C-alpha positions, 0 to 999 in steps of 0.5 A, a space after each residue: 086613322 092615327 090609332 090604326 096607322 102607327 102612332 096608336 093611342 099615345 100618338 092620338 093623345 099627343 095630337 089631341 094635346 098639341 092641336 087643342 082638339 077633343 080626343 074624339 074629334 082628333 081621332 076622326 080629324 084629317 091632318 089638315 084639320 089638325 094643322 088648322 086647329 093648331 094654327 087657329 090657336 096661334 092666330 087667336 093668341 096673336 089677336 088675328 081674325 081668321 078669314 072664313 075662306 082663304 083671302 090672300 090672292 096669288 100674285 102674278 108670276 111669269 113663266 120662269 118663276 112658275 118653272 122654278 116652283 118645284 114640287 118634289 124630289 128624288 134620291 141619289 141612286 146608290 153605287 151597287 157593290 161592297 164598300 169599306 170606310 163609308 160614313 153616314 151623315 143625317 140631315 133634316 128635311 126631304 126625299 127622292 126615288 130612282 129611275 125614269 124611262 127616257 128616249 135613250 133608255 132607262 136612266 137614274 134620275 141623277 143622270 137626266 139632263 134638261 131637254 132629255 125626254 121622259 116617258 109619260 102616259 102620252 109619250 115623250 115629254 121634254 124636261 125643261 128643268 132639272 132640280 138638284 139638292 141634298 136632303 136628310 129626312 124620313 121618306 116613304 117607300 110604297 110597294 105595289 102588288 106587281 112588285 114595283 116600288 117607289 121611295 119618295 118624300 112624304 109630300 110627293 104627289 101621286 095621281 090615285 084612283 078613288 071610286 073611279 075618280 082620280 085625285 092627287 094625293 101626297 105619299 103621306 096620305 097613301 093607304 094600302 089598297 089605293 090604286 096607282 097608275 103604272 106602265 110597262 113602256 112600249 119597247 124602244 126599237 133600234 133605228 135602222 136608217 136603211 129601212 127608214 130610207 126604204 120607207 121614204 122611197 116607197 112613199 116618194 121614190 121613183 126609179 128608171 132602168 135601162 130599156 125600161 118604158 116610162 111615161 114622160 110627163 113633159 112630153 106626154 108620151 111613153 118613152 124607153 129609158 137609156 139610163 139608170 136612176 132613182 129619185 125622191 120627190 120632196 118639198 124644198 122646205 123639208 130640209 131635215 128630210 132632204 138632209 136625212 136622204 142625202 146623208 144616209 145615201 152617202 153613208 151607205 155609198 161613199 162615192 154617191 153623187 146626189 143632184 137636185 132637180 127643181 121645177 119652176 113655179 113649184 116648191 117641189 124638188 127631186 133628189 136624183 142618183 144616176 150612178 148605175 152601180 149605186 142604183 142597181 145595188 139600192 134597188 136590189 136591196 130595196 126589192 129584197 127588203 119589200 119581199 122579205 117576211 122576216 123583219 125585226 120591229 126596229 126595221 118595221 118602225 124605221 120603215 113606217 117612219 120614212 113612209 109617213 115622213 114622205 107621204 104623211 102628216 098631222 090632221 090638225 082638226 082631228 089630231 091624228 096621223 094620216 097619209 093619202 095615196 092614189 088608189 092605184 098605189 094601194 099596195 103601198 098602204 098594204 105594206 105599211 099596214 102590215 108593219 103597223 100590225 106587227 108594231 101593235 099600232 092601230 089604224 083605219 083605212 078608207 077611200 074617198 073621191 079627190 076632185 080636181 076640177 072636172 075630174 074625180 080621182 079615187 084615193 085611199 087614206 090611212 089614219 092613226 086615229 085612236 089615242 093609243 095609236 097616236 101615242 104609240 106612233 109618237 113613242 115608238 116611231 115618230 117623224 124624221 123632221 123636227 117640224 112634223 115631230 113637233 106637230 105630233 106633240 102638239 096634237 097630243 097636247 091638244 087632246 089633253 087640253 080638250 079633255 080638261 073639263 073632264 073630272 080631274 082636269 090634269 088627268 082628264 084625258 087619261 080618265 077618258 082613255 081609261 073609260 074607253 080602254 084606250 091605253 093598253 100599256 097603262 095599268 092600275 095596281 094597288 099599294 100593298 105595303 107602305 114603309 117609313 124609312 130614313 134617308 140622306 142624300 141628293 134629291 132630284 126633281 124634273 119640271 116638264 114642259 107641259 104644265 097641263 100634264 106634269 106627270 111622268 113614270 118613275 120606277 114604272 109608277 106615274 108620279 108628280 113631285 112635291 117638296 118639304 118643309 123644315 125651312 118654314 120655321 127658320 126662314 119664317 115662311 108663311 102665307 102672310 110673310 112671303 112678299 109682304 107689303 110692309 118689308 119690300 127691302 127685307 134682307 130675308 129673301 127667297 133665293 132664285 126668286 128674290 122675293 122678300 120675307 117679312 122681318 117685322 113679325 113671325 108668321 102663323 105657320 112657323 109659330 105652329 111648326 115651332 112647337 111641333 119641331 121642338 117637341 118632336 126633337 125632345 121626344 126623340 132624345 127621350 126615346 134614345 135615353 129611355 131605359 125600358 122598351 115600354 118608354 121607348 115605344 111611348 116616345 116613338 109613338 108621340 114623335 111619330 104623330 108629330 112627324 105626321 104634322 110636320 111633314 104635312 105642313 109643307 103640302 098644306 101650305 100650298 093647299 088652296 083651301 087652307 086658311 093660312 095657305 098660299 102658293 107663294 110661301 109654298 114656292 119659297 120653301 122649295 127655293 130654299 130647299 134647293 139652295 140648302 141641299 145643293 150647298 150641302 152637296 157642294 161642301 162635301 164634294 169640295 172637301 174631297 168626299 164622294 157620294 156613294 148613296 143618298 136617301 131621305 135621312 141618310 147620306 153615304 160619303 166616302 173619302 180615302 183615309 177619312 176618319 170620324 173627326 173628318 166627318 164631324 168636321 164636314 158636319 160642322 162645315 155644313 151646319 155653319 154654311 147652310 144653317 141647318 143641323 146635320 148629325 154624324 151617324 157613324 162609319 161603316 166597317 163594310 156596307 153593301 148596296 144591292 142591285 135589283 133582283 130582276 135587273 142586276 145592273 140597276 141599283 135599288 134605292 132602299 136595299 142595303 145592309 152594313 155594319 158600323 164600327 160599333 158593331 151595330 147593324 143597319 138593314 133595309 129592304 132585304 128579307 129580314 126587314 120585310 113583313 111577308 117573310 117567314 120567321 124562319 128566314 128572317 132568323 136565319 138571315 139575321 144570324 148570318 148578318 150578326 156573324 158578318 158584323 164581327 168582321 172589321 173589313 170586307 176581307 175579314 167578312 169573307 173569311 167568315 163565309 164558311 161559318 155562315 154556310 154552316 148557319 145555312 146548313 143548320 136551318 136547312 137541316 131543320 127544314 129537311 127533318 121537318 123540325 120547324 113548326 108550320 107557324 114559322 114557315 108562313 108567307 104573307 101576300 097581298 091580293 091584287 084582285 078579288 078571288 075568281 078574277 085572277 087569270 094566272 093561277 098564282 099561289 095567293 089566288 089559289 089560297 084566296 079561292 080556298 078561303 072563299 070556299 070556306 065562306 071567308 069574303 076577301 077583297 083586293 088589297 087584303 092579305 092572305 097567309 099560307 104554307 107552301 105544301 106542294 109548290 110544283 104540283 100540277 093542281 093549284 089547290 095542292 100548292 099551298 094551304 091557308 094558315 087557318 087550315 094548317 095544323 101541326 100535321 100539315 106537311 110543307 114542301 121541303 124542296 121549295 123551302 130549301 130553295 127559298 132559304 138559299 135565296 134569302 141567304 144568297 142576298 147577304 152572302 153573294 156580295 162577299 163571295 160570288 160563288 154563293 149564288 142561289 143556284 150554287 147554294 141550292 146545289 150545295 144543300 143537295 150535295 150535303 147530307 141534311 138528315 141527321 140528329 135534331 137541330 134546334 133553330 126556333 
């Protein structure tokens, strides 16, 4: 795996040497096995017996202690825009990702508060604890076949589908082709109090008008009304429901008077309004609402909420949402069923005989019984009262618990739902790209209230969180040192938990890590000072192999089958993480710095007028107070943090570019860094960036825009004149399905079909390379040609390539000049005479 995944043979040699394993064994060993081998070596040097199986039991921990046992983190989202004088600090440790869906809309992870509700496959789940700290380390960015991305620490956990069985894997173990769980969350609807009140009135309401006949139950005869009245019959214990009705009526009719009628010997009460004007207006609005065929989904969801609040409840035996109505009121269920269909919430209706003494009364029932129906109702509709809402939550939790014995306990219910196609808004997609990035900044993690299902969606991807370790070395955190019996009064204590750490001996895990950290730092120094590219690549491969061992050691510390693993030590690393990172953040803010962005190894800070010495002073303060080294990378002349292409208001974690004062460029996440971008686009974009890097300020960069547009026109002219060889125009895309399984005729599916006809067998996760030949053709086969079928005479689609070139150039030009949008650049190229003398660009 090391040979094929970055470090290559040099990394394999280093792994074999440092872990004392034969080369053949190392080439087939997992990271865990390599770490165990290194730990065995140090145990034997210390004359320690290695147990056949792990024998150090986990000590008792109360609920609070378990809650603070953090397992992951997220990065502070960038502030989208163009900045000058931003300094970058490089810490050493951890990592994060970006946005989560909450009941109040999508939020940055940094904005999530305790008691907020975040979206999971089973609806909303409350956040019981928000963990915030500061890091600087390598992170992993995973790109999925549907375009979603997530950036996380190397030990951030994901549920991954492997041979139709779910497994938890850390990011470092994720490979291309692995299947992730993703979502397009059910839409959130705007609450409409009046529609909700109409739903409640349909379920529990009654009406009287002057001269209208009605049956007087007390006198058991038909009478003629002499008044106007609307009423809601509810239980006296339904306080939330009663308050909603009275507050909504008061909001709509400020002069309304609601009085309460009670019944002796009964828990029932009736809320009554008898003001003619109010009654007539309310009934007029209600009848218009019921008669209308044009309601938005917010009104429909609100109507259903009010109806089920009045007449519905939770069937605790079946864990479903249910309501009953007399068969003569079947029309009410017809109205509700129509709304449920519009909301895409499944249901079933039926009839049963309700026996009262000697009489039998037919009754109709409406039940939301399927898992998706219950989850959609909980997510999109819900109840008014807190009691019923909590009962609904417990019904879903009960379903999760009942599926615990299904393969993969934590994901048992989801696995069962997947087998039965029970959650249509949840999908599986493959990982198509894995990148290792640098990061420095705030990190966040959420502890959810349901320990049975600790997963939530970040960037639309189902994820779990874990955290990292460099602290193990400095704080002596190992299975046998945390909460050791020999040093109960140790001054080395784990923050927040106040657990003691052994002072008498150094742990096996820190001893093993010490050589990894020391040698990796040495190789990084050799890489920086290397005079040849060959030496630089050699040292980079070696430090990369050691990095795999270093970042895995944290997760392995909490692995229950690790010989020297123990969850208490794992928890201790997390606790130290929180302290170190939070302290570093507070130190920076105390010194007047504002956090602009933070990712794994990098922290972008800004303070008006701050110079290099100010940043170095801050670095020294952080090192002195936290005890962990941090480096100053430099000050940017300008730096751009780009927004999402799909949602311009949403920042993207690792999509930025900037120029240090030294003139060096730092580029992440744009076309020039992507492996699927044609060589021509990369070359054009980098040429523009190198031009902009000459500017000492944002204003200076804007003055260079005309020259940059000249670069665009130069490359556009080469495309227009068909001077660019086809090999420099090739796109690379990964297949999310096997050929023949695509429903939509995308370019890559068309290319895959052509390759299949040529006898080439392709599978999901594999990549295809192609040239765009006629993008706007009605025939899918004419839109692109596979690279293997392309020769010098194959024509490419000039119009489409000019559009894509303009889009790539717009990425780096539009932040400086809003007039450089893709559409305007395409218009500029159309207005420019591109056919002229040959232009050499490649």
